C-alpha positions in Angstrom: 151.3 -61.4 77.4 150.5 -58.2 79.2 149.8 -59.0 82.8 149.5 -55.5 84.1 147.1 -55.0 87.0 145.8 -52.3 89.3 144.9 -52.3 93.0 141.4 -50.6 93.1 141.6 -47.5 95.2 138.0 -48.2 96.4 137.9 -51.6 97.5 141.4 -52.8 97.5 141.0 -55.7 94.9 143.4 -56.4 92.2 142.0 -56.2 88.7 143.5 -56.6 85.2 144.2 -53.3 83.7 142.9 -54.3 80.4 139.4 -54.7 81.8 139.7 -50.8 82.9 137.4 -51.4 85.7 137.5 -53.3 89.2 136.0 -56.7 88.8 134.6 -56.4 92.2 133.0 -53.0 92.9 133.2 -51.8 89.2 135.5 -48.6 89.9 136.8 -47.5 86.7 140.6 -47.5 87.0 141.2 -43.8 85.9 138.0 -42.3 87.3 137.9 -42.3 91.0 134.5 -42.5 92.8 132.8 -44.6 90.2 132.7 -47.9 92.3 129.8 -48.9 94.3 129.6 -49.3 97.2 132.1 -46.7 98.3 134.3 -48.6 100.8 135.3 -47.0 103.9 138.8 -47.5 105.0 137.9 -50.1 107.5 136.1 -52.2 104.8 139.0 -51.8 102.4 141.1 -53.0 105.2 138.8 -56.0 105.9 139.1 -57.3 102.5 142.7 -57.1 102.5 143.0 -58.7 106.0 140.9 -61.7 104.9 143.4 -62.4 102.1 142.2 -60.0 99.4 138.6 -59.5 98.2 137.7 -62.3 95.9 133.8 -61.5 95.4 131.4 -58.8 96.5 127.9 -59.7 96.7 124.7 -57.5 96.9 122.4 -58.4 99.9 119.0 -57.5 100.9 119.4 -57.1 104.7 117.8 -54.4 106.9 121.2 -53.0 107.5 123.7 -55.2 105.5 123.5 -54.5 101.8 126.7 -56.1 100.7 128.9 -59.0 101.6 132.6 -59.3 100.8 134.2 -62.7 100.6 138.0 -63.4 101.0 140.0 -66.7 101.4 139.9 -66.2 105.2 136.4 -65.2 105.8 133.6 -62.8 104.9 132.4 -59.3 106.0 129.1 -57.4 105.8 128.8 -53.7 104.6 125.9 -51.3 105.0 124.7 -49.1 102.1 127.4 -46.4 102.9 130.4 -49.0 102.7 131.0 -49.3 106.5 131.7 -52.6 108.1 128.8 -54.1 110.0 130.6 -57.4 110.9 133.6 -59.4 110.0 133.9 -63.2 110.2 137.6 -64.1 110.1 137.6 -67.9 110.0 141.2 -68.3 108.9 139.8 -70.1 105.9 136.3 -70.1 104.2 135.5 -72.2 101.3 132.8 -69.9 100.0 129.9 -67.4 100.4 126.4 -67.5 99.1 123.9 -64.6 99.3 120.3 -64.9 98.0 118.6 -61.7 98.9 118.5 -61.8 102.7 119.8 -65.3 103.0 123.5 -65.9 103.9 125.6 -69.1 103.8 129.1 -69.1 104.9 131.0 -72.3 103.8 127.7 -73.9 103.2 126.3 -73.2 106.6 123.1 -70.7 107.3 124.2 -67.6 109.0 122.6 -64.4 110.0 123.1 -61.7 107.5 122.9 -58.7 110.0 125.5 -60.4 112.4 127.6 -62.9 110.3 127.0 -65.4 113.0 126.0 -69.0 112.2 122.5 -70.0 112.8 121.7 -73.1 114.9 121.4 -76.4 112.8 118.0 -77.4 112.2 117.1 -80.6 113.5 
């Protein structure tokens, strides 16, 4: 079984070489510059510092257009691929993004800041 993989030069995620493109940002492995969004160095580092980029979500915020999720947390990116916020929790069970709504580990959060919202009640 062939288990070759590549580290995406754009987002830093690891993907199977047989897929020929990154499973997170869609960078084609032998065609640099094809992934969207283009990650800044700080954004690439954020994913790696949070344990590796597991998933990249599109978002519909005023500034935040993408949310990355790693085992240790999440981060918001603007349309240019620059980091807007980082939520490093040490461990984050999941992220949900639905348009402009963000949930971190099942808790409502502000998409523009990554801060948890006060619990309703």
